C-alpha positions, 0 to 999 in steps of 0.5 A, spaced: 521 462 486 522 470 484 517 476 485 518 483 482 514 489 485 512 495 481 514 501 484 513 506 479 514 513 480 514 519 484 508 518 489 504 525 487 498 523 490 501 521 497 504 527 497 506 531 502 508 524 505 513 521 499 517 528 498 521 525 504 521 518 502 520 514 496 512 511 497 513 505 497 517 507 504 511 510 507 509 507 514 501 503 513 500 500 520 507 501 523 511 499 517 513 501 510 507 499 505 512 495 500 514 491 507 508 488 508 508 485 500 515 483 501 514 479 508 508 476 504 512 473 499 518 470 503 512 466 507 511 463 501 518 461 499 519 467 494 528 468 495 529 474 491 525 480 490 526 485 484 524 491 485 522 496 478 523 503 480 525 510 476 526 514 482 531 514 488 533 506 488 539 508 492 535 511 498 530 504 497 536 499 497 540 503 502 533 503 507 531 495 505 538 493 507 537 491 514 530 487 512 534 483 506 538 481 513 532 480 517 528 476 512 534 472 509 530 475 502 535 478 496 533 485 494 535 489 488 533 494 483 531 494 475 531 502 474 528 505 469 530 510 465 524 513 462 517 510 465 515 504 461 508 503 464 505 497 467 509 492 462 515 495 460 519 494 466 518 486 467 522 486 459 527 490 463 528 485 468 528 480 464 535 477 466 533 478 473 526 473 472 529 468 469 533 462 471 533 455 469 528 452 474 522 455 469 518 457 475 512 462 475 514 468 479 510 474 482 509 481 480 505 485 484 503 493 485 506 496 490 500 500 492 495 495 494 494 491 500 491 485 501 492 479 506 496 476 499 493 469 499 499 467 495 500 460 497 493 460 494 495 464 487 500 458 486 495 452 487 490 456 483 496 457 478 498 449 477 491 447 477 489 451 470 495 450 467 495 456 464 499 462 462 498 467 467 494 468 473 490 474 475 488 477 482 481 479 482 477 483 488 470 485 487 467 492 488 461 495 488 461 500 483 465 497 477 463 502 472 470 507 475 475 501 473 477 496 468 473 490 469 475 483 468 469 478 464 471 471 466 467 464 467 465 464 473 466 455 474 474 455 471 476 462 472 477 463 465 478 471 463 474 472 457 475 479 456 477 485 459 472 492 459 474 498 461 469 503 465 463 500 462 457 504 462 452 498 463 454 492 467 458 486 465 461 484 471 464 487 478 470 484 478 476 488 477 484 487 477 487 487 484 495 488 481 497 482 484 499 477 478 502 469 477 506 470 470 510 463 467 516 466 464 514 465 456 509 472 459 516 475 457 517 474 451 510 477 449 513 484 452 517 489 448 522 493 452 518 499 450 512 504 455 507 498 454 501 496 459 500 489 462 493 490 463 491 493 456 496 490 451 499 484 454 494 480 458 488 481 452 493 477 448 493 472 453 486 472 455 485 471 446 488 465 447 485 462 453 492 462 457 489 468 463 486 465 469 482 469 474 482 468 482 477 471 486 481 475 492 478 472 499 478 478 504 479 485 503 483 489 498 485 496 497 490 501 493 492 505 499 496 510 493 492 516 496 490 519 502 483 518 503 483 510 500 490 510 505 485 511 511 480 506 508 486 501 507 488 502 514 480 500 517 481 494 513 488 491 515 486 493 522 479 489 522 484 483 518 488 483 524 482 483 529 480 476 526 486 473 525 492 475 530 488 480 534 494 480 540 497 484 535 492 490 537 492 494 543 487 494 549 484 497 555 479 501 557 482 507 554 481 504 546 475 503 542 476 498 537 482 496 533 488 500 535 495 498 533 501 501 538 508 501 537 511 498 543 516 504 544 510 509 544 508 513 550 499 514 552 498 519 557 492 519 562 485 519 559 486 518 553 481 515 548 483 512 543 480 509 537 477 506 532 482 505 526 488 508 529 496 506 529 501 509 533 509 508 530 514 508 534 517 513 540 511 516 540 508 521 545 500 521 546 500 526 552 493 526 557 487 527 555 487 526 547 483 523 542 484 520 536 480 516 532 481 514 524 488 516 523 495 515 523 500 517 527 507 516 525 515 514 528 516 520 532 510 524 534 508 528 540 500 529 540 500 535 546 494 535 551 487 535 549 489 535 542 484 531 538 484 528 530 480 525 526 481 522 519 487 524 518 495 522 517 500 526 521 507 525 518 514 523 522 516 528 528 511 533 528 507 536 534 499 537 534 499 543 540 495 543 545 487 543 544 488 543 536 483 540 532 486 536 526 480 532 522 477 531 515 484 529 511 489 534 514 495 530 512 502 533 515 508 532 512 514 530 516 516 535 522 510 540 522 508 543 528 501 545 529 501 552 534 496 551 540 489 550 540 489 551 532 484 547 528 485 544 521 481 542 516 484 538 510 490 542 510 495 539 506 502 541 510 509 540 506 514 538 510 518 542 516 512 548 516 509 551 522 501 552 523 499 558 527 492 559 525 487 556 523 485 552 516 478 553 515 478 550 509 482 545 505 489 548 502 495 546 501 500 549 506 507 551 501 
């Protein structure tokens, strides 16, 4: 089987982290976002993954080479010269996706984190005999999204309603698809939306079916949702493979600590924290609802909550970092500094407190 991952553009919503690496390579729970997807695809027998990309393909490919060997999966790029929307990239990668097998192929949005129930999706797709399957997820506020209206028993999609004013349903497109090769015949090589142009056409012919995603789902393309996604993912780990999570008297709730990280005495870590490789957490530090990426040093008695600390940064003694502060790569926060929601670009030094959220250039 084959799969296409829609990698897309510049990752502006996750800046300053995406100023250092393309968005799919930003760490999530101690490994690049895209690796969660590639591993899930490999587990259901996908042998070739095509990355639809219009930004820094060489950086992506160089990085993924080691994982290609490790996972024994073939990873290639299909590069757009102009943005082609969410369907155009499929037309561009047509030759890479079609082979003699006639098997369906997966399409994934690279921002999505979930349990990836891809095995069930293959069974669902074979069972309904239609042309395309999409994964949908239930949300509390459907008026913010495009809602998928479907038959509850069969999953057959009736129509799509964009940001409905009145309640028509609570299921939205989860950004995971399984498509027959014939879907490619419906897509021209031009900027096209799969959600607004291609899927409604298939639905009108009664050939589009939706499977309700079991478990959690999150689009982690912006910081607030990234932090929420981490909580949901760690909760999933706790239920399904709790041995991967840290334990001890200094741990509260779900915490993921890389074996290469060092944590000092008297720290209180958690809930919902990921600490990456090579990190040094000095004594007396308090961490909650945050990600601490590779090579970071958090000095004595610092306190960090609801924030993302980028690679190789340092947070000084008694510093307090909170409320969606995002530190880019190699940012240095001085001792006793307070940061309230600062977004700090790479290679900066913060010597005085930031009391109101701002971008530090």
